[in-house]
C-alpha positions in Angstrom: 77.3 92.3 92.3 78.8 91.9 94.9 81.2 89.6 92.9 81.7 92.9 90.6 82.6 94.8 93.7 85.6 91.6 94.3 86.5 91.8 90.6 87.5 95.5 90.2 84.5 95.8 88.4 86.4 94.0 85.2 88.7 97.7 85.3 91.9 97.3 85.1 93.7 99.8 87.1 92.8 100.1 90.5 93.4 103.6 92.3 94.2 103.5 96.5 94.2 106.2 98.4 95.8 106.6 101.4 95.6 108.9 104.3 99.1 109.7 106.8 98.1 108.3 110.1 99.3 111.4 112.2 96.5 113.0 110.4 93.2 114.1 112.0 90.0 112.8 110.7 88.7 116.1 109.1 91.4 114.6 106.6 89.2 112.8 105.5 87.1 115.5 104.0 90.4 116.5 101.5 90.6 112.2 101.4 87.0 112.4 99.5 87.5 115.7 97.5 90.5 114.3 95.9 89.2 111.1 94.7 86.3 112.9 93.2 88.6 115.1 91.9 89.8 112.3 90.2 87.2 110.5 89.3 85.4 113.7 87.5 88.7 114.2 85.8 88.6 110.0 84.1 85.0 111.2 83.4 86.6 113.6 81.2 88.6 112.1 79.9 86.1 109.0 78.6 87.0 106.9 81.1 85.2 105.1 83.8 85.7 104.7 87.6 84.4 102.8 90.7 85.0 104.2 94.5 84.5 100.6 96.1 85.5 100.8 100.2 85.2 96.9 98.9 88.1 97.5 96.6 90.7 97.6 100.4 88.6 94.9 102.7 92.7 93.1 103.3 95.3 96.2 103.5 97.4 94.1 104.7 97.3 91.9 101.8 97.6 95.7 99.3 100.0 96.9 101.6 102.2 94.2 101.2 101.8 94.0 97.0 102.2 97.9 96.9 104.9 98.3 99.4 102.9 100.8 101.3 104.3 101.6 104.3 102.6 100.7 107.8 102.4 104.9 108.6 99.9 105.7 106.0 96.2 104.2 106.4 95.2 102.9 103.1 91.5 104.3 103.1 89.9 104.1 99.7 89.6 101.9 96.1 89.0 103.4 92.6 88.6 101.6 90.0 89.7 102.7 86.9 88.8 101.6 83.4 87.0 101.1 80.5 83.0 100.8 81.1 81.5 97.9 79.5 78.0 100.0 78.1 76.6 97.1 77.2 76.8 95.0 81.4 73.0 95.8 82.7 74.5 97.4 85.9 75.8 99.8 83.7 72.4 101.5 81.6 70.3 101.7 85.5 69.5 104.6 86.2 68.3 105.8 89.5 65.8 108.9 90.1 67.0 112.3 91.7 65.3 114.6 93.6 65.3 118.2 92.4 67.9 120.7 93.9 65.1 122.5 95.1 63.1 119.3 97.5 67.2 118.2 98.7 68.7 122.3 99.2 67.7 124.7 101.7 69.6 128.4 100.2 69.0 131.4 103.5 70.6 134.6 103.2 71.7 134.7 99.1 
């Protein structure tokens, strides 16, 4: 499985999300919402995605290859492509707890 991370999960494309270095750590929330929106939009169009920190463990190599300026932090990578439905890893589904077990609504 770790090898899949290093091979971009076999995806033909990786999106690198970067953030201006002058922004506060709170901007990570914005970047996370943008990543989620990208992944949801891809799914809606039948394209699979996998977000992984392992895709950015060598930021200086990525920076050099992609000509990313030094004032941008390379935060996360999203592998994008078409899932191999026959792959055993793509067939695994973990059990989820119900919403009522993990969320408490007060005053609504």
